[in-house]
N, C-alpha and C positions, 0 to 999 in steps of 0.2 A: 503495501499499500504507498511506503514511505517514497518508494521509486515512483509510482505510479501519477503521487503527488511532486515530486520533483522534478520531473520528466513536461509535467504542465505548466507550471514557474519555471522552467527553462525556455522553455517553446514562449508562452506570453514574454518573456522576457525578451528573447532575441526577438521578437516580432514589433515591440515598441523601441527594441536600440536602445542604447545607453548611450543617455544622455549626461556630456558632462556638465558640470556647472561651470559657471564664468569665472568664480573664484581657479577652480583647478584649473580651466585652461586660461587665466592671466597669470597665474605660477608657470605656468608651460611656458609660453611667449617671454615672459624675464628669463629665465633657464636660457629662451633659445638667443637672445636678445644679449646677453652676457656671453653667451659662444660665439657672436659673430656672423648669429644666422637669421640677420634678417627676415629673408622671405617665410621660414616657418614663425618666427615671431608675429609677422605680421599676421599672417591666417591664425592665429591662436586669439591673437588681438580680436580679429575683427570676428570670430566663431562667441567669444568670448562675448562682445556686445550683442550679436545675433541671439546669443542669448538671453541674458539679460540689458538690455538698454538702459539701469541704472547703477549699473557699475562702473563708477568711476574711474577704477583702476585701470579697469581697459582701456577707456580710451586716452588717460595717461601714457599706459607703453605704447600705446597707436601715436602718437600726438609726438612723444618721443623719439620714435623709428623716424615719422616726416619730416621731424627737425634735423635729424641726422643728416637726412635724406637731404634737406635744404629744400623741403617740401612748406613752404613757411605758413601760407594761405589753410593750408589742411590742418599743419600747431596748431594755429591758431582759432582754427574750429573748435578740433580736439579738447585743447587746452581751454576753451568759453563753457566746452558743456562742463569740465569737470569746474570751475568754478562754481556754473550752476547748479550745479549736483552738492558739492564740499563747497563752499565759499571759502571756509579759513586751511586750505588747501594749499599751502607756501611754493613749494612747486614747482603748482600747473601756474600759478601768476608768474612765478621765474623763468620758466620756460617759456607761455605766450611773451612775456617780456624778448625774451630774445630774440625770438620770434619776429616781433615784430621790428625788433634791432635789422631784420633779413631782411626788409618787406622799404628799410628805409623810412617805418612809423618812428620814429624817439622819442616822441615825445610820449604816446601810449606805451611804448616802452618803459620807460621813466615810470608811469604812474604804476604799471605792474609791479614793476623794483618796488617800488617806497610800498605797494602792499603786500609784496612777501616780505622785505624787510618789516615790517610790522606784525608779523602775524613770526617773527625770529628767525627766518634765515639770513645765517650770514653774508652768502654766496651775494643774496640780493644789496649788502652794502656794498660790496664791494665794487658790481656793478653800477650802483649809481653813482659810485666814486669814480669810475671808468664812462660812463654816459649818460651825466645826468648834471651836468656843471652846468 
């Protein structure tokens, strides 16, 4: 009887498919990003966002990849999503500030660096000193 129940459970599980959580997918994305495997990381972050559109860490990971690839507009969009979902996330303000510098919007960059600095990010203070005089 136990074997029949187990077989039925496995059949249902297989039909539904195994769906990973946004957190697990984001963690995989971070792993791949740290290994320099940006395509694999991007796939994981995209899947995490598809799984849960409110998981701000996946947007942050994807924005980081966009920033590294100098896709500044895409990075700004994702960092802005992070800021809307978690307002005190200093790294998102900082990253968006860097992206704004990339498109020549230094005034917006300085506002974001100021916000990141207000939330205690020391790199933001250094950016303020370099770019916002």
